[in-house]
C-alpha positions as CSV (number, residue, x, y, z in Angstrom):
1,M,0.0,-0.1,0.2
2,E,1.3,3.4,-0.8
3,R,1.9,6.1,1.7
4,G,-0.3,8.8,1.3
5,N,0.5,12.7,1.8
6,E,-0.9,12.6,5.2
7,D,1.5,10.0,6.4
8,G,4.3,11.9,5.2
9,I,3.1,15.2,6.9
10,A,2.9,13.0,10.0
11,L,6.5,11.5,9.7
12,D,7.8,15.4,9.1
13,L,5.9,16.3,12.2
14,A,7.3,13.5,14.3
15,V,10.8,14.6,13.3
16,K,10.4,18.2,14.0
17,L,8.4,17.6,17.3
18,N,10.6,14.7,18.8
19,R,13.4,16.6,20.1
20,H,14.9,13.9,22.4
21,G,14.8,11.0,19.9
22,N,12.5,8.6,22.1
23,L,10.1,8.3,19.3
24,K,10.3,5.4,16.7
25,I,8.1,5.1,13.8
26,A,7.4,1.3,12.5
27,S,8.0,1.4,8.7
28,S,7.1,-2.4,8.5
29,D,6.1,-5.6,10.1
30,Q,9.7,-6.5,10.5
31,N,10.6,-3.3,11.9
32,L,7.9,-3.4,14.5
33,K,8.9,-7.0,15.5
34,D,12.7,-5.6,16.0
35,I,11.2,-3.0,18.2
36,L,9.0,-5.0,20.2
37,L,12.0,-7.6,20.7
38,H,13.8,-4.3,21.8
39,I,11.1,-3.3,24.3
40,N,11.1,-7.0,25.7
41,S,14.9,-7.5,26.1
42,S,15.9,-4.0,27.5
43,K,12.7,-3.8,29.7
44,S,12.5,-0.4,29.3
45,P,9.1,1.1,29.7
46,A,7.5,2.1,26.3
47,V,4.0,3.0,24.8
48,I,2.9,2.1,21.3
49,N,0.2,4.0,19.3
50,Y,-1.6,1.8,16.8
51,G,-3.3,4.1,14.3
52,A,-4.2,4.5,10.7
53,S,-3.5,7.2,8.3
54,W,-7.3,6.9,7.3
55,C,-8.1,7.4,10.8
56,R,-9.6,10.7,11.5
57,V,-9.5,10.3,15.5
58,C,-5.6,8.9,15.0
59,S,-4.7,12.1,13.2
60,Q,-6.0,14.4,15.7
61,I,-4.1,12.6,18.6
62,L,-0.9,12.3,16.7
63,P,0.6,15.5,17.0
64,A,-0.2,15.2,21.0
65,F,1.6,11.9,20.9
66,Y,4.7,13.2,19.3
67,Q,4.6,16.3,21.6
68,L,4.2,14.1,24.8
69,S,7.2,12.0,23.7
70,N,9.3,15.2,24.8
71,N,7.7,15.4,28.1
72,F,8.3,11.7,29.0
73,R,11.7,11.0,28.2
74,K,12.1,8.0,29.9
75,L,9.5,6.3,27.9
76,C,9.9,4.8,24.4
77,F,7.3,6.0,22.2
78,V,6.4,4.2,19.1
79,Y,3.8,4.7,16.2
80,A,2.6,1.9,14.0
81,D,0.4,2.4,11.4
82,I,-1.5,-0.9,11.1
83,D,-1.6,-0.6,7.2
84,E,2.2,-0.5,7.0
85,C,2.6,-3.6,9.6
86,P,-0.5,-5.5,8.7
87,E,0.9,-8.9,9.9
88,T,2.0,-7.4,13.3
89,T,-1.0,-5.6,14.0
90,R,-3.7,-7.9,12.9
91,H,-5.0,-8.1,16.7
92,I,-5.7,-4.4,16.8
93,R,-9.4,-4.0,16.3
94,Y,-9.9,-0.3,17.3
95,T,-7.8,2.8,16.3
96,P,-6.0,4.3,17.9
97,T,-4.9,1.8,20.4
98,F,-2.3,2.4,22.9
99,H,-0.4,-0.5,24.6
100,F,1.9,0.2,27.5
101,Y,5.0,-1.9,28.3
102,R,6.9,-2.2,31.6
103,D,9.7,-4.6,32.3
104,G,9.2,-6.2,28.9
105,E,5.6,-6.9,29.6
106,R,2.4,-5.4,28.2
107,V,0.7,-4.0,31.4
108,D,-2.2,-1.6,30.1
109,E,-4.0,-0.7,27.0
110,M,-6.2,2.3,26.1
111,F,-8.6,2.4,23.2
112,G,-9.5,5.9,21.5
113,A,-8.0,9.5,21.9
114,G,-8.1,11.9,24.6
115,E,-4.9,14.2,25.2
116,E,-5.7,14.3,29.0
117,R,-6.2,10.5,29.3
118,L,-3.2,9.7,27.2
119,Q,-1.3,12.0,29.4
120,D,-2.5,10.7,32.7
121,R,-1.8,7.0,31.6
122,L,1.8,8.1,30.4
123,W,2.4,9.6,33.7
124,L,1.2,6.5,35.3
125,H,3.7,4.1,33.5
126,S,6.7,6.4,33.4
């Protein structure tokens, strides 16, 4: 599937807003598998945002997700587009879905958007 213009804008935004380098963008199934392996082996806290370029709610929360990555420097932030990583994300039923990891294990999930809700969860898991 081709990347749309919106994805390119979102990726550009990620680069500009992620000043501390703790945000990764999964570009393929293999890339997401590698990121998950790193999360599991490093046991560092992480949050994965599963979204889609066609999802209006995902597009609305994405800038806040990128900005929050600067406020929670100890967390690894990951964005995975379900269309770019179809095999690895086949278990995702709603977008956006956020998975929170601690000590290599998934410990929480959040469905839907809401910047305040997301910030509260990030604070809880950081």
